N, C-alpha and C positions, 0 to 999 in steps of 0.2 A: 293359809299356806302352812304346812307342817314345819316344825323346827328341825326335822331330821329327814334323811332320804328314806323313801319306802324301800323295804328289802328287795323288791323286784327291780326297782330302778337302780339300786346299788349293785345288785348282782349283774345287771346288764352292762354296767360300766366299770366293774372292778378292775379288769385288766388295764384299761386306760388310766385309771386312777393310780394304781400301784406302779405301773411302768413309768408314768409321768413323774412320780415322786423319786424314782430311782434313776432317772435320766441323767442327773448331774453328778451323782456320787453314790458309791455303795453305802448302804445303811444296814444296821441290824434291826430286828423286829421292833423293839420299843422305840427306837429312833424313827422308824417308819410311821408308827402310830402317832408320835409327837409331830412329825412333819405334816401328816394328813390333817391333824387338828389345827395346827398353826396356819398352814397354807389355805385352809378352807374356813377360817374363822370359827372353828368348832363344829362345822357342819358334818364332817366325816370324823367319826369317833370309833375306830375299829377296836375290837376285842381280840385278844390273842387267839381265842378259840376259832375265830373266823379268818384271821390274818394268815396264820401259818399254813393251813391247808391251801389257801390261795397262792401263797409264795411257793409251796412245794409243787403245785400244779403248773405254775408258770416256769419253774425250773425244769420240770419234767418235759414241758413243751419245747425247751431250749431257748426260752426268752430271757431267762435269768440264770446266773451261775452263783454258787455260794461258796464261801470258804470261812474257816475259823479265823477269828481275829483276836483282839485284845480280850482279856479276862474281865468279866463283869464283877459286880459286888458279891455275887453268890459264889465266886470262885470258878465258875464254868466259862469256857471260851464263848464269846459271842459269835454268832453266825452272821456274816455280812452277805447281803444280796446285791448283785450288780447286773445291769443290763448287758446282754450279749449283742453282737451285731445283728443277729436275727431278731432279738427283742426290740432293737431300735427300729428295724424295718416294720415289725408288727405294731409298734407304737405309732409310727407315721401312718400306717394303714388305719388304725383305730381312730386316730385324730381326724383323718379324712372322712371316715365313716360317720363319726359323730357330727362333723360339720354338715355333711349331707343331710343327716337326720334332722338336726336342729333347723337347718334351712327349710326343709320340707314342712316342719311344724310351723315355722314363721309364715310360710306361704299359705297355710291353712287358716291363718288369721290368729294363731296363738301368739302369745308373748313369751319369748325365751330370752333370758338375759345373756 
């Protein structure tokens, strides 16, 4: 078993991962990266170059909103991302979709944790 998710698998579940991380509180980019690492025991290790386009896409879809917050060490304001009501509905849908998918894989005889 690989120590990291395949790009295709990650891409297919990126919305679910990011929305789940932001469900409890607004976070800025680096804090999202840290939360993903921490909460997945290092399995998800995003790079800024892939994280920010995904966050912007989710914001454009109406599932996230962003606003400037505290100033970081570099003197620039941090942009915090938070789930919208529509984002919470989408997260619920993505979780149900994931459960149906993993359930179908289990029924095929596969082993999904």
